BATIVO-264906 format. One record per residue (C-alpha): chain; residue in three letters; x, y, z. Coordinates in nm, 3 decimals, always signed. Layout:
N
{'A' 'ALA' {X Y Z}},
...
//
This chain:
136
{'A' 'UNK' {-23.113 +7.916 -4.956}},
{'A' 'UNK' {-23.231 +7.569 -5.066}},
{'A' 'UNK' {-23.591 +7.679 -5.018}},
{'A' 'UNK' {-23.545 +7.970 -5.259}},
{'A' 'UNK' {-23.389 +7.743 -5.519}},
{'A' 'UNK' {-23.675 +7.496 -5.490}},
{'A' 'UNK' {-23.931 +7.775 -5.531}},
{'A' 'UNK' {-23.750 +7.911 -5.838}},
{'A' 'UNK' {-23.726 +7.567 -5.999}},
{'A' 'UNK' {-24.095 +7.493 -5.934}},
{'A' 'UNK' {-24.201 +7.833 -6.070}},
{'A' 'UNK' {-23.990 +7.782 -6.383}},
{'A' 'UNK' {-24.142 +7.437 -6.439}},
{'A' 'UNK' {-24.494 +7.577 -6.399}},
{'A' 'UNK' {-24.423 +7.859 -6.645}},
{'A' 'UNK' {-24.275 +7.626 -6.904}},
{'A' 'UNK' {-24.557 +7.374 -6.881}},
{'A' 'UNK' {-24.828 +7.639 -6.892}},
{'A' 'UNK' {-24.671 +7.810 -7.192}},
{'A' 'UNK' {-24.648 +7.483 -7.385}},
{'A' 'UNK' {-25.004 +7.377 -7.305}},
{'A' 'UNK' {-25.152 +7.638 -7.539}},
{'A' 'UNK' {-24.969 +7.496 -7.841}},
{'A' 'UNK' {-25.149 +7.166 -7.830}},
{'A' 'UNK' {-25.504 +7.059 -7.895}},
{'A' 'UNK' {-25.725 +7.025 -7.592}},
{'A' 'UNK' {-26.060 +6.863 -7.525}},
{'A' 'UNK' {-26.221 +7.178 -7.389}},
{'A' 'UNK' {-26.290 +7.345 -7.723}},
{'A' 'UNK' {-25.965 +7.543 -7.734}},
{'A' 'UNK' {-25.785 +7.629 -8.054}},
{'A' 'UNK' {-25.616 +7.331 -8.214}},
{'A' 'UNK' {-25.283 +7.364 -8.393}},
{'A' 'UNK' {-25.236 +7.159 -8.708}},
{'A' 'UNK' {-24.945 +7.080 -8.934}},
{'A' 'UNK' {-24.942 +6.944 -9.285}},
{'A' 'UNK' {-24.739 +6.625 -9.306}},
{'A' 'UNK' {-24.598 +6.580 -9.658}},
{'A' 'UNK' {-24.503 +6.217 -9.589}},
{'A' 'UNK' {-24.864 +6.110 -9.530}},
{'A' 'UNK' {-25.028 +6.397 -9.721}},
{'A' 'UNK' {-25.252 +6.462 -9.422}},
{'A' 'UNK' {-25.309 +6.740 -9.174}},
{'A' 'UNK' {-25.209 +6.628 -8.825}},
{'A' 'UNK' {-25.342 +6.776 -8.502}},
{'A' 'UNK' {-25.059 +6.877 -8.270}},
{'A' 'UNK' {-25.182 +6.695 -7.962}},
{'A' 'UNK' {-24.987 +6.672 -7.640}},
{'A' 'UNK' {-25.002 +6.290 -7.635}},
{'A' 'UNK' {-24.840 +6.273 -7.981}},
{'A' 'UNK' {-24.561 +6.514 -7.903}},
{'A' 'UNK' {-24.497 +6.357 -7.562}},
{'A' 'UNK' {-24.467 +6.016 -7.723}},
{'A' 'UNK' {-24.239 +6.173 -7.985}},
{'A' 'UNK' {-24.025 +6.328 -7.713}},
{'A' 'UNK' {-23.976 +5.989 -7.546}},
{'A' 'UNK' {-23.893 +5.821 -7.878}},
{'A' 'UNK' {-23.655 +6.103 -7.975}},
{'A' 'UNK' {-23.466 +6.080 -7.646}},
{'A' 'UNK' {-23.444 +5.699 -7.665}},
{'A' 'UNK' {-23.355 +5.665 -8.034}},
{'A' 'UNK' {-23.208 +5.987 -8.170}},
{'A' 'UNK' {-23.028 +6.153 -7.879}},
{'A' 'UNK' {-22.845 +5.830 -7.802}},
{'A' 'UNK' {-22.628 +5.905 -8.110}},
{'A' 'UNK' {-22.675 +6.276 -8.185}},
{'A' 'UNK' {-22.502 +6.437 -7.887}},
{'A' 'UNK' {-22.192 +6.655 -7.876}},
{'A' 'UNK' {-21.861 +6.477 -7.931}},
{'A' 'UNK' {-22.021 +6.137 -7.989}},
{'A' 'UNK' {-21.800 +5.852 -8.105}},
{'A' 'UNK' {-22.035 +5.727 -8.378}},
{'A' 'UNK' {-21.972 +6.021 -8.607}},
{'A' 'UNK' {-22.335 +6.129 -8.589}},
{'A' 'UNK' {-22.385 +6.501 -8.636}},
{'A' 'UNK' {-22.483 +6.692 -8.322}},
{'A' 'UNK' {-22.854 +6.757 -8.338}},
{'A' 'UNK' {-23.098 +6.938 -8.117}},
{'A' 'UNK' {-23.471 +6.994 -8.143}},
{'A' 'UNK' {-23.421 +7.343 -8.283}},
{'A' 'UNK' {-23.148 +7.242 -8.529}},
{'A' 'UNK' {-23.395 +7.282 -8.816}},
{'A' 'UNK' {-23.705 +7.479 -8.904}},
{'A' 'UNK' {-24.053 +7.328 -8.912}},
{'A' 'UNK' {-24.028 +7.280 -9.290}},
{'A' 'UNK' {-23.680 +7.135 -9.243}},
{'A' 'UNK' {-23.800 +6.866 -9.003}},
{'A' 'UNK' {-24.087 +6.781 -9.237}},
{'A' 'UNK' {-23.838 +6.748 -9.524}},
{'A' 'UNK' {-23.615 +6.515 -9.321}},
{'A' 'UNK' {-23.901 +6.276 -9.253}},
{'A' 'UNK' {-24.051 +6.309 -9.603}},
{'A' 'UNK' {-23.737 +6.275 -9.817}},
{'A' 'UNK' {-23.557 +6.040 -9.576}},
{'A' 'UNK' {-23.225 +6.156 -9.717}},
{'A' 'UNK' {-23.039 +6.169 -9.386}},
{'A' 'UNK' {-22.778 +5.909 -9.292}},
{'A' 'UNK' {-22.999 +5.760 -9.017}},
{'A' 'UNK' {-23.272 +5.676 -9.266}},
{'A' 'UNK' {-23.030 +5.541 -9.525}},
{'A' 'UNK' {-22.824 +5.319 -9.294}},
{'A' 'UNK' {-23.127 +5.139 -9.150}},
{'A' 'UNK' {-23.137 +5.307 -8.808}},
{'A' 'UNK' {-23.498 +5.406 -8.869}},
{'A' 'UNK' {-23.595 +5.048 -8.960}},
{'A' 'UNK' {-23.651 +4.961 -8.595}},
{'A' 'UNK' {-23.910 +5.241 -8.569}},
{'A' 'UNK' {-24.263 +5.199 -8.697}},
{'A' 'UNK' {-24.413 +5.456 -8.936}},
{'A' 'UNK' {-24.629 +5.577 -8.646}},
{'A' 'UNK' {-24.319 +5.622 -8.427}},
{'A' 'UNK' {-24.158 +5.832 -8.701}},
{'A' 'UNK' {-24.473 +6.047 -8.717}},
{'A' 'UNK' {-24.459 +6.101 -8.341}},
{'A' 'UNK' {-24.092 +6.200 -8.356}},
{'A' 'UNK' {-24.166 +6.436 -8.645}},
{'A' 'UNK' {-24.456 +6.589 -8.448}},
{'A' 'UNK' {-24.226 +6.651 -8.152}},
{'A' 'UNK' {-23.942 +6.798 -8.356}},
{'A' 'UNK' {-24.184 +7.011 -8.558}},
{'A' 'UNK' {-24.332 +7.151 -8.236}},
{'A' 'UNK' {-23.985 +7.247 -8.105}},
{'A' 'UNK' {-23.830 +7.364 -8.433}},
{'A' 'UNK' {-23.615 +7.674 -8.467}},
{'A' 'UNK' {-23.895 +7.888 -8.609}},
{'A' 'UNK' {-24.184 +7.783 -8.384}},
{'A' 'UNK' {-24.179 +8.105 -8.187}},
{'A' 'UNK' {-24.259 +8.415 -8.390}},
{'A' 'UNK' {-24.237 +8.741 -8.195}},
{'A' 'UNK' {-24.453 +8.912 -8.459}},
{'A' 'UNK' {-24.741 +8.670 -8.411}},
{'A' 'UNK' {-25.029 +8.738 -8.174}},
{'A' 'UNK' {-25.025 +8.368 -8.079}},
{'A' 'UNK' {-24.683 +8.417 -7.921}},
{'A' 'UNK' {-24.834 +8.654 -7.667}},
{'A' 'UNK' {-25.036 +8.379 -7.503}},
//
């Protein structure tokens, strides 16, 4: 029974990682995904290294407060809590409590870009069933 569970877990991990790999830029001439960042007024390549760094920063800095039933009064937040445009607006307008109370002051502008890249890549509307890119 344990062997079946291990096989299922490994297969699920392989499927998830292979499905996410197509979203990011690669060095082998594959299609590169870009996003316009209103905060820097630039077009950013959605590279795996940026989103991975953003994931680590998000888990270390944001999820430490924004979890269910937290005692800090921070609103529960998940990666897909907002749309792609919504995450861009959060980091552009900086009108959320975290930005206003100084919690973001310990993060560099580059760290904030990485976190925004990660959240943008996992936003609520990243998967479109009507798009041919969703088919792989």
